[in-house]
KEGUTOR-846658 format. One record per atom (N, C-alpha, C, CB): residue number from 1; residue in one letter; chain; atom name; x, y, z. Coordinates in steps of 0.02 Angstrom, whole numbers, plus 50000, padded with zeros to 5 digits. Each point is the difference from the previous one (the first is absolute). Glycine has a CB too. Layout:
+-----+------+-----+------+-------+-------+-------+
| seq | type | mol | atom |  east | north |    up |
+-----+------+-----+------+-------+-------+-------+
| NUM |    a |   A |   CA |     X |     Y |     Z |
...
+-----+------+-----+------+-------+-------+-------+
***
This chain:
+-----+------+-----+------+-------+-------+-------+
| seq | type | mol | atom |  east | north |    up |
+-----+------+-----+------+-------+-------+-------+
|   1 |    m |   A |    N | 50047 | 49939 | 50003 |
|   1 |    m |   A |   CA | 49963 | 50065 | 49996 |
|   1 |    m |   A |    C | 50026 | 50052 | 50008 |
|   1 |    m |   A |   CB | 49931 | 49954 | 50026 |
|   2 |    r |   A |    N | 50076 | 50098 | 49918 |
|   2 |    r |   A |   CA | 50041 | 50050 | 49984 |
|   2 |    r |   A |    C | 49958 | 50060 | 50049 |
|   2 |    r |   A |   CB | 50047 | 49952 | 49861 |
|   3 |    g |   A |    N | 50014 | 50083 | 50166 |
|   3 |    g |   A |   CA | 49991 | 50037 | 50048 |
|   3 |    g |   A |    C | 49986 | 50013 | 50077 |
|   3 |    g |   A |   CB | 49989 | 50000 | 49905 |
|   4 |    r |   A |    N | 50029 | 49929 | 50124 |
|   4 |    r |   A |   CA | 49997 | 49979 | 50067 |
|   4 |    r |   A |    C | 50061 | 49964 | 49996 |
|   4 |    r |   A |   CB | 49875 | 49995 | 50028 |
|   5 |    g |   A |    N | 50133 | 49998 | 50036 |
|   5 |    g |   A |   CA | 50083 | 49982 | 50032 |
|   5 |    g |   A |    C | 50071 | 50035 | 49975 |
|   5 |    g |   A |   CB | 49945 | 49884 | 50007 |
|   6 |    w |   A |    N | 50088 | 50069 | 49999 |
|   6 |    w |   A |   CA | 50081 | 50027 | 49980 |
|   6 |    w |   A |    C | 49988 | 50007 | 49917 |
|   6 |    w |   A |   CB | 50089 | 49924 | 50106 |
|   7 |    g |   A |    N | 49889 | 50044 | 49858 |
|   7 |    g |   A |   CA | 50003 | 50000 | 49924 |
|   7 |    g |   A |    C | 49994 | 50066 | 49980 |
|   7 |    g |   A |   CB | 49953 | 49893 | 49985 |
|   8 |    s |   A |    N | 49981 | 50161 | 50049 |
|   8 |    s |   A |   CA | 49999 | 50051 | 49993 |
|   8 |    s |   A |    C | 50067 | 50062 | 50017 |
|   8 |    s |   A |   CB | 49880 | 49938 | 50010 |
|   9 |    f |   A |    N | 50165 | 50050 | 50038 |
|   9 |    f |   A |   CA | 50037 | 50016 | 50047 |
|   9 |    f |   A |    C | 50036 | 50026 | 49945 |
|   9 |    f |   A |   CB | 49990 | 49925 | 50108 |
|  10 |    w |   A |    N | 50054 | 50018 | 49863 |
|  10 |    w |   A |   CA | 50040 | 50014 | 49940 |
|  10 |    w |   A |    C | 50026 | 49941 | 49943 |
|  10 |    w |   A |   CB | 50034 | 50089 | 50086 |
|  11 |    n |   A |    N | 49975 | 49916 | 49865 |
|  11 |    n |   A |   CA | 50007 | 49963 | 49956 |
|  11 |    n |   A |    C | 50075 | 49960 | 49992 |
|  11 |    n |   A |   CB | 49906 | 50079 | 49957 |
|  12 |    i |   A |    N | 50085 | 49872 | 50068 |
|  12 |    i |   A |   CA | 50070 | 49943 | 50016 |
|  12 |    i |   A |    C | 49999 | 49966 | 49921 |
|  12 |    i |   A |   CB | 49983 | 49955 | 50158 |
|  13 |    t |   A |    N | 50062 | 50049 | 49795 |
|  13 |    t |   A |   CA | 49991 | 49944 | 49955 |
|  13 |    t |   A |    C | 50047 | 49946 | 50016 |
|  13 |    t |   A |   CB | 49961 | 50075 | 49915 |
|  14 |    k |   A |    N | 50075 | 49904 | 50121 |
|  14 |    k |   A |   CA | 50055 | 49968 | 50007 |
|  14 |    k |   A |    C | 49984 | 49964 | 50077 |
|  14 |    k |   A |   CB | 50080 | 50087 | 49914 |
|  15 |    m |   A |    N | 49906 | 49849 | 50094 |
|  15 |    m |   A |   CA | 49974 | 49981 | 50055 |
|  15 |    m |   A |    C | 50066 | 49993 | 50043 |
|  15 |    m |   A |   CB | 49889 | 49944 | 49948 |
|  16 |    g |   A |    N | 50102 | 50079 | 50117 |
|  16 |    g |   A |   CA | 50072 | 49985 | 50042 |
|  16 |    g |   A |    C | 50038 | 50045 | 49983 |
|  16 |    g |   A |   CB | 50002 | 49888 | 50006 |
|  17 |    s |   A |    N | 50022 | 50162 | 50049 |
|  17 |    s |   A |   CA | 50066 | 50044 | 49999 |
|  17 |    s |   A |    C | 50021 | 49999 | 50063 |
|  17 |    s |   A |   CB | 49973 | 50075 | 49913 |
|  18 |    m |   A |    N | 50098 | 49905 | 50079 |
|  18 |    m |   A |   CA | 50041 | 49986 | 50073 |
|  18 |    m |   A |    C | 50008 | 50078 | 50009 |
|  18 |    m |   A |   CB | 50078 | 49870 | 49990 |
|  19 |    l |   A |    N | 49959 | 50161 | 49973 |
|  19 |    l |   A |   CA | 50010 | 50079 | 50021 |
|  19 |    l |   A |    C | 49937 | 50045 | 50013 |
|  19 |    l |   A |   CB | 50100 | 49992 | 49929 |
|  20 |    l |   A |    N | 49843 | 49991 | 50035 |
|  20 |    l |   A |   CA | 49947 | 50034 | 50031 |
|  20 |    l |   A |    C | 49968 | 50000 | 50069 |
|  20 |    l |   A |   CB | 49991 | 49988 | 49899 |
|  21 |    t |   A |    N | 50012 | 49926 | 50096 |
|  21 |    t |   A |   CA | 49985 | 49976 | 50077 |
|  21 |    t |   A |    C | 50035 | 50034 | 50057 |
|  21 |    t |   A |   CB | 49984 | 49891 | 49952 |
|  22 |    l |   A |    N | 50075 | 50098 | 50042 |
|  22 |    l |   A |   CA | 50066 | 50040 | 50037 |
|  22 |    l |   A |    C | 49981 | 50075 | 50014 |
|  22 |    l |   A |   CB | 50093 | 49925 | 49933 |
|  23 |    e |   A |    N | 49916 | 50118 | 50013 |
|  23 |    e |   A |   CA | 49961 | 50082 | 50003 |
|  23 |    e |   A |    C | 49940 | 49988 | 50051 |
|  23 |    e |   A |   CB | 50021 | 50045 | 49860 |
|  24 |    f |   A |    N | 49922 | 49906 | 50125 |
|  24 |    f |   A |   CA | 49939 | 50027 | 50050 |
|  24 |    f |   A |    C | 50032 | 49968 | 50060 |
|  24 |    f |   A |   CB | 49879 | 50003 | 49924 |
|  25 |    l |   A |    N | 50149 | 49954 | 50089 |
|  25 |    l |   A |   CA | 50000 | 49978 | 50053 |
|  25 |    l |   A |    C | 50046 | 50033 | 50039 |
|  25 |    l |   A |   CB | 49958 | 49908 | 49959 |
|  26 |    c |   A |    N | 50100 | 50116 | 50027 |
|  26 |    c |   A |   CA | 50054 | 50045 | 50041 |
|  26 |    c |   A |    C | 49970 | 50079 | 50014 |
|  26 |    c |   A |   CB | 50107 | 49927 | 49936 |
|  27 |    t |   A |    N | 49845 | 50074 | 50025 |
|  27 |    t |   A |   CA | 49958 | 50080 | 50006 |
|  27 |    t |   A |    C | 49950 | 49996 | 50035 |
|  27 |    t |   A |   CB | 50021 | 50038 | 49901 |
|  28 |    l |   A |    N | 49944 | 49894 | 50112 |
|  28 |    l |   A |   CA | 49952 | 50004 | 50048 |
|  28 |    l |   A |    C | 49972 | 50032 | 50069 |
|  28 |    l |   A |   CB | 50029 | 49930 | 49938 |
|  29 |    q |   A |    N | 49934 | 50104 | 50063 |
|  29 |    q |   A |   CA | 49990 | 50045 | 50069 |
|  29 |    q |   A |    C | 49933 | 49986 | 50027 |
|  29 |    q |   A |   CB | 50072 | 50098 | 49960 |
|  30 |    m |   A |    N | 49915 | 49886 | 50092 |
|  30 |    m |   A |   CA | 49940 | 50018 | 50044 |
|  30 |    m |   A |    C | 49978 | 50064 | 50022 |
|  30 |    m |   A |   CB | 50028 | 49907 | 50030 |
|  31 |    t |   A |    N | 49919 | 50109 | 49976 |
|  31 |    t |   A |   CA | 49984 | 50080 | 50031 |
|  31 |    t |   A |    C | 49934 | 49978 | 50037 |
|  31 |    t |   A |   CB | 50050 | 50096 | 49896 |
|  32 |    e |   A |    N | 49943 | 49952 | 50143 |
|  32 |    e |   A |   CA | 49925 | 49981 | 50041 |
|  32 |    e |   A |    C | 49947 | 50009 | 49952 |
|  32 |    e |   A |   CB | 50032 | 50042 | 50116 |
|  33 |    l |   A |    N | 49981 | 50003 | 49807 |
|  33 |    l |   A |   CA | 49944 | 50006 | 49959 |
|  33 |    l |   A |    C | 49996 | 49954 | 49953 |
|  33 |    l |   A |   CB | 50000 | 50102 | 50018 |
|  34 |    g |   A |    N | 50047 | 49855 | 49957 |
|  34 |    g |   A |   CA | 50027 | 49959 | 49952 |
|  34 |    g |   A |    C | 50060 | 49976 | 49969 |
|  34 |    g |   A |   CB | 49920 | 50037 | 49999 |
|  35 |    v |   A |    N | 50102 | 49950 | 49949 |
|  35 |    v |   A |   CA | 50070 | 49989 | 49996 |
|  35 |    v |   A |    C | 50011 | 50040 | 49931 |
|  35 |    v |   A |   CB | 50013 | 49877 | 50070 |
|  36 |    a |   A |    N | 50066 | 50130 | 49945 |
|  36 |    a |   A |   CA | 50035 | 50025 | 49933 |
|  36 |    a |   A |    C | 50056 | 49955 | 49973 |
|  36 |    a |   A |   CB | 49978 | 50116 | 50039 |
|  37 |    f |   A |    N | 50046 | 49899 | 49909 |
|  37 |    f |   A |   CA | 50040 | 49953 | 49970 |
|  37 |    f |   A |    C | 50008 | 50012 | 49924 |
|  37 |    f |   A |   CB | 49964 | 49921 | 50090 |
|  38 |    r |   A |    N | 50101 | 50069 | 49887 |
|  38 |    r |   A |   CA | 50014 | 50005 | 49935 |
|  38 |    r |   A |    C | 50000 | 49953 | 49943 |
|  38 |    r |   A |   CB | 50046 | 50067 | 50058 |
|  39 |    m |   A |    N | 49928 | 49947 | 49898 |
|  39 |    m |   A |   CA | 50008 | 49953 | 49947 |
|  39 |    m |   A |    C | 50010 | 50044 | 49929 |
|  39 |    m |   A |   CB | 49924 | 49907 | 50069 |
|  40 |    f |   A |    N | 50118 | 50051 | 49879 |
|  40 |    f |   A |   CA | 50009 | 50051 | 49949 |
|  40 |    f |   A |    C | 50041 | 50059 | 50010 |
|  40 |    f |   A |   CB | 49902 | 49963 | 49973 |
|  41 |    q |   A |    N | 50137 | 50031 | 50066 |
|  41 |    q |   A |   CA | 50022 | 50086 | 50031 |
|  41 |    q |   A |    C | 49946 | 50041 | 50005 |
|  41 |    q |   A |   CB | 50105 | 50006 | 49944 |
|  42 |    q |   A |    N | 49827 | 49986 | 50079 |
|  42 |    q |   A |   CA | 49946 | 50042 | 50009 |
|  42 |    q |   A |    C | 50001 | 49987 | 50083 |
|  42 |    q |   A |   CB | 49924 | 49991 | 49869 |
|  43 |    t |   A |    N | 50056 | 50068 | 50172 |
|  43 |    t |   A |   CA | 49962 | 49977 | 50074 |
|  43 |    t |   A |    C | 49944 | 50001 | 49991 |
|  43 |    t |   A |   CB | 50063 | 50037 | 50070 |
|  44 |    f |   A |    N | 49899 | 49918 | 49960 |
|  44 |    f |   A |   CA | 49918 | 49989 | 50010 |
|  44 |    f |   A |    C | 49993 | 50000 | 50077 |
|  44 |    f |   A |   CB | 49975 | 49921 | 49889 |
|  45 |    i |   A |    N | 49969 | 50104 | 50126 |
|  45 |    i |   A |   CA | 49973 | 50017 | 50055 |
|  45 |    i |   A |    C | 49929 | 49978 | 50004 |
|  45 |    i |   A |   CB | 50080 | 50088 | 50003 |
|  46 |    l |   A |    N | 49904 | 49864 | 50035 |
|  46 |    l |   A |   CA | 49948 | 49972 | 50002 |
|  46 |    l |   A |    C | 49958 | 49989 | 50070 |
|  46 |    l |   A |   CB | 50058 | 49960 | 49900 |
|  47 |    k |   A |    N | 49878 | 50071 | 50108 |
|  47 |    k |   A |   CA | 49969 | 49998 | 50062 |
|  47 |    k |   A |    C | 49964 | 49923 | 50006 |
|  47 |    k |   A |   CB | 49982 | 50140 | 49998 |
|  48 |    w |   A |    N | 50022 | 49831 | 50069 |
|  48 |    w |   A |   CA | 49966 | 49939 | 50007 |
|  48 |    w |   A |    C | 49962 | 49976 | 49959 |
|  48 |    w |   A |   CB | 50008 | 50021 | 50085 |
|  49 |    r |   A |    N | 49933 | 50036 | 49907 |
|  49 |    r |   A |   CA | 49940 | 49979 | 49958 |
|  49 |    r |   A |    C | 50027 | 49978 | 49935 |
|  49 |    r |   A |   CB | 49919 | 50082 | 50052 |
|  50 |    e |   A |    N | 50117 | 49967 | 49933 |
|  50 |    e |   A |   CA | 50011 | 49985 | 49922 |
|  50 |    e |   A |    C | 50038 | 49935 | 49980 |
|  50 |    e |   A |   CB | 50002 | 50123 | 49987 |
|  51 |    l |   A |    N | 50040 | 49858 | 50062 |
|  51 |    l |   A |   CA | 50039 | 49952 | 49987 |
|  51 |    l |   A |    C | 49959 | 49938 | 50008 |
|  51 |    l |   A |   CB | 50100 | 50065 | 50033 |
|  52 |    s |   A |    N | 49849 | 49930 | 50016 |
|  52 |    s |   A |   CA | 49937 | 49928 | 50002 |
|  52 |    s |   A |    C | 49969 | 50023 | 49925 |
|  52 |    s |   A |   CB | 49949 | 49980 | 50159 |
|  53 |    n |   A |    N | 50024 | 50074 | 49818 |
|  53 |    n |   A |   CA | 49975 | 49996 | 49934 |
|  53 |    n |   A |    C | 50042 | 49967 | 49952 |
|  53 |    n |   A |   CB | 49945 | 50095 | 50026 |
|  54 |    l |   A |    N | 50112 | 49924 | 49967 |
|  54 |    l |   A |   CA | 50045 | 49983 | 49951 |
|  54 |    l |   A |    C | 49999 | 49894 | 49993 |
|  54 |    l |   A |   CB | 50086 | 50150 | 50038 |
|  55 |    h |   A |    N | 49916 | 49829 | 50014 |
|  55 |    h |   A |   CA | 50000 | 49948 | 50032 |
|  55 |    h |   A |    C | 49932 | 49965 | 49989 |
|  55 |    h |   A |   CB | 50085 | 50050 | 50077 |
|  56 |    g |   A |    N | 49875 | 49979 | 49898 |
|  56 |    g |   A |   CA | 49937 | 49987 | 49983 |
|  56 |    g |   A |    C | 49957 | 49973 | 50074 |
|  56 |    g |   A |   CB | 50047 | 49971 | 49864 |
|  57 |    f |   A |    N | 49960 | 50044 | 50193 |
|  57 |    f |   A |   CA | 49959 | 49996 | 50057 |
|  57 |    f |   A |    C | 49948 | 50032 | 49988 |
|  57 |    f |   A |   CB | 50079 | 49990 | 50070 |
|  58 |    s |   A |    N | 49863 | 49989 | 49973 |
|  58 |    s |   A |   CA | 49934 | 50045 | 50014 |
|  58 |    s |   A |    C | 50019 | 50065 | 50020 |
|  58 |    s |   A |   CB | 49933 | 49905 | 50038 |
|  59 |    p |   A |    N | 50028 | 50161 | 49938 |
|  59 |    p |   A |   CA | 50005 | 50061 | 50028 |
|  59 |    p |   A |    C | 50001 | 49991 | 50078 |
|  59 |    p |   A |   CB | 49943 | 50052 | 49897 |
|  60 |    t |   A |    N | 50012 | 49896 | 50114 |
|  60 |    t |   A |   CA | 49966 | 50010 | 50072 |
|  60 |    t |   A |    C | 50042 | 49952 | 50041 |
|  60 |    t |   A |   CB | 49872 | 50027 | 49964 |
|  61 |    a |   A |    N | 50184 | 49927 | 50022 |
|  61 |    a |   A |   CA | 50038 | 49951 | 50027 |
|  61 |    a |   A |    C | 50054 | 50054 | 50055 |
|  61 |    a |   A |   CB | 49987 | 49897 | 49876 |
|  62 |    a |   A |    N | 50014 | 50082 | 50195 |
|  62 |    a |   A |   CA | 50032 | 50038 | 50056 |
|  62 |    a |   A |    C | 50046 | 49940 | 50013 |
|  62 |    a |   A |   CB | 49902 | 50089 | 50055 |
|  63 |    t |   A |    N | 50174 | 49941 | 49949 |
|  63 |    t |   A |   CA | 50048 | 49963 | 50002 |
|  63 |    t |   A |    C | 50050 | 50025 | 50087 |
|  63 |    t |   A |   CB | 49989 | 49988 | 49832 |
|  64 |    d |   A |    N | 50006 | 49969 | 50200 |
|  64 |    d |   A |   CA | 50020 | 50023 | 50070 |
|  64 |    d |   A |    C | 50101 | 49987 | 49977 |
|  64 |    d |   A |   CB | 49852 | 49946 | 50104 |
|  65 |    l |   A |    N | 50185 | 50109 | 49867 |
|  65 |    l |   A |   CA | 50062 | 49996 | 49985 |
|  65 |    l |   A |    C | 50052 | 49970 | 50043 |
|  65 |    l |   A |   CB | 49962 | 50083 | 49944 |
|  66 |    d |   A |    N | 50023 | 49947 | 50124 |
|  66 |    d |   A |   CA | 50045 | 49962 | 50063 |
|  66 |    d |   A |    C | 49986 | 49940 | 50005 |
|  66 |    d |   A |   CB | 50004 | 50083 | 50066 |
|  67 |    y |   A |    N | 49944 | 49884 | 49943 |
|  67 |    y |   A |   CA | 49983 | 49935 | 49998 |
|  67 |    y |   A |    C | 50032 | 49949 | 49948 |
|  67 |    y |   A |   CB | 49904 | 50053 | 50044 |
|  68 |    a |   A |    N | 50088 | 49978 | 49875 |
|  68 |    a |   A |   CA | 50009 | 49967 | 49945 |
|  68 |    a |   A |    C | 50094 | 49982 | 50004 |
|  68 |    a |   A |   CB | 49872 | 50070 | 49927 |
|  69 |    l |   A |    N | 50162 | 49995 | 50095 |
|  69 |    l |   A |   CA | 50062 | 50004 | 49994 |
|  69 |    l |   A |    C | 50039 | 49985 | 50057 |
|  69 |    l |   A |   CB | 49973 | 50068 | 49922 |
|  70 |    e |   A |    N | 49999 | 49901 | 50143 |
|  70 |    e |   A |   CA | 50028 | 49991 | 50064 |
|  70 |    e |   A |    C | 50060 | 49938 | 50001 |
|  70 |    e |   A |   CB | 49877 | 50045 | 50050 |
|  71 |    d |   A |    N | 50118 | 49909 | 49895 |
|  71 |    d |   A |   CA | 50054 | 49957 | 49993 |
|  71 |    d |   A |    C | 50048 | 50015 | 49954 |
|  71 |    d |   A |   CB | 49933 | 49927 | 50034 |
|  72 |    f |   A |    N | 50065 | 50121 | 49920 |
|  72 |    f |   A |   CA | 50039 | 50017 | 49943 |
|  72 |    f |   A |    C | 50076 | 50032 | 50032 |
|  72 |    f |   A |   CB | 49876 | 50027 | 49919 |
|  73 |    d |   A |    N | 50163 | 49919 | 50045 |
|  73 |    d |   A |   CA | 50076 | 50021 | 50011 |
|  73 |    d |   A |    C | 50023 | 50019 | 49948 |
|  73 |    d |   A |   CB | 50023 | 49933 | 50074 |
|  74 |    r |   A |    N | 49980 | 50143 | 49917 |
|  74 |    r |   A |   CA | 50048 | 50026 | 49938 |
|  74 |    r |   A |    C | 50065 | 49976 | 49971 |
|  74 |    r |   A |   CB | 49953 | 50082 | 50042 |
|  75 |    h |   A |    N | 50076 | 49897 | 50015 |
|  75 |    h |   A |   CA | 50071 | 49988 | 49993 |
|  75 |    h |   A |    C | 50006 | 49925 | 49980 |
|  75 |    h |   A |   CB | 50034 | 50092 | 50088 |
|  76 |    r |   A |    N | 49921 | 49860 | 49941 |
|  76 |    r |   A |   CA | 49996 | 49942 | 49964 |
|  76 |    r |   A |    C | 49964 | 49999 | 49924 |
|  76 |    r |   A |   CB | 50002 | 49958 | 50121 |
|  77 |    s |   A |    N | 49950 | 50081 | 49882 |
|  77 |    s |   A |   CA | 49977 | 49983 | 49919 |
|  77 |    s |   A |    C | 50039 | 50049 | 49957 |
|  77 |    s |   A |   CB | 49872 | 49962 | 50025 |
|  78 |    w |   A |    N | 50176 | 50089 | 49996 |
|  78 |    w |   A |   CA | 50061 | 50015 | 49950 |
|  78 |    w |   A |    C | 50030 | 49957 | 49979 |
|  78 |    w |   A |   CB | 50016 | 50077 | 50039 |
|  79 |    q |   A |    N | 50013 | 49881 | 50029 |
|  79 |    q |   A |   CA | 50055 | 49953 | 49975 |
|  79 |    q |   A |    C | 49971 | 49944 | 49977 |
|  79 |    q |   A |   CB | 50080 | 50035 | 50074 |
|  80 |    e |   A |    N | 49851 | 49942 | 49914 |
|  80 |    e |   A |   CA | 49965 | 49943 | 49949 |
|  80 |    e |   A |    C | 50007 | 50019 | 49944 |
|  80 |    e |   A |   CB | 49920 | 49965 | 50060 |
|  81 |    l |   A |    N | 50059 | 50114 | 49918 |
|  81 |    l |   A |   CA | 50000 | 50031 | 49934 |
|  81 |    l |   A |    C | 50066 | 50000 | 49974 |
|  81 |    l |   A |   CB | 49908 | 50069 | 50027 |
|  82 |    s |   A |    N | 50141 | 49962 | 49996 |
|  82 |    s |   A |   CA | 50063 | 50001 | 49979 |
|  82 |    s |   A |    C | 50056 | 49956 | 50011 |
|  82 |    s |   A |   CB | 49960 | 50090 | 50003 |
|  83 |    r |   A |    N | 50028 | 49870 | 50036 |
|  83 |    r |   A |   CA | 50052 | 49941 | 50005 |
|  83 |    r |   A |    C | 50074 | 50038 | 50045 |
|  83 |    r |   A |   CB | 49949 | 49932 | 49860 |
|  84 |    v |   A |    N | 50033 | 50128 | 50169 |
|  84 |    v |   A |   CA | 50052 | 50032 | 50019 |
|  84 |    v |   A |    C | 49975 | 50018 | 50081 |
|  84 |    v |   A |   CB | 50042 | 50044 | 49865 |
|  85 |    s |   A |    N | 50007 | 49972 | 50175 |
|  85 |    s |   A |   CA | 49990 | 49999 | 50080 |
|  85 |    s |   A |    C | 49978 | 50092 | 49979 |
|  85 |    s |   A |   CB | 50114 | 49881 | 50087 |
|  86 |    f |   A |    N | 49830 | 50121 | 49972 |
|  86 |    f |   A |   CA | 49995 | 50079 | 49999 |
|  86 |    f |   A |    C | 50042 | 50044 | 50048 |
|  86 |    f |   A |   CB | 49888 | 49975 | 49966 |
|  87 |    p |   A |    N | 50143 | 50058 | 50019 |
|  87 |    p |   A |   CA | 50058 | 50038 | 50043 |
|  87 |    p |   A |    C | 49969 | 50008 | 50071 |
|  87 |    p |   A |   CB | 50053 | 50074 | 49895 |
|  88 |    s |   A |    N | 49985 | 49906 | 50177 |
|  88 |    s |   A |   CA | 49973 | 50000 | 50066 |
|  88 |    s |   A |    C | 50001 | 50077 | 50020 |
|  88 |    s |   A |   CB | 50043 | 49875 | 50031 |
|  89 |    t |   A |    N | 49883 | 50151 | 49985 |
|  89 |    t |   A |   CA | 50022 | 50069 | 50032 |
|  89 |    t |   A |    C | 50014 | 49999 | 50070 |
|  89 |    t |   A |   CB | 49934 | 50054 | 49922 |
|  90 |    k |   A |    N | 50090 | 49888 | 50106 |
|  90 |    k |   A |   CA | 50020 | 50004 | 50074 |
|  90 |    k |   A |    C | 50061 | 50007 | 50002 |
|  90 |    k |   A |   CB | 49924 | 49939 | 50042 |
|  91 |    s |   A |    N | 50104 | 50108 | 50019 |
|  91 |    s |   A |   CA | 50072 | 50005 | 50028 |
|  91 |    s |   A |    C | 50015 | 49938 | 50025 |
|  91 |    s |   A |   CB | 49996 | 50116 | 50030 |
+-----+------+-----+------+-------+-------+-------+
***
């Protein structure tokens, strides 16, 4: 269906792009109002509702982000995706 989901966000002609994925993941930032990230050397800022709509969720869907992300370990996820250890921030 055209006009809904990520297909209407950006036209990608090649399936999978390591550099594009790395650009997105390395610049992804969560804020109280939504998320900010870079793709194709452009900065995007989306409110939580806009992001939810792009994913195709119902406009009335409610998500408790604190509950949904309570077990998320960004360091472990980075290591699994990149196969490189995340630099330690501990002294």
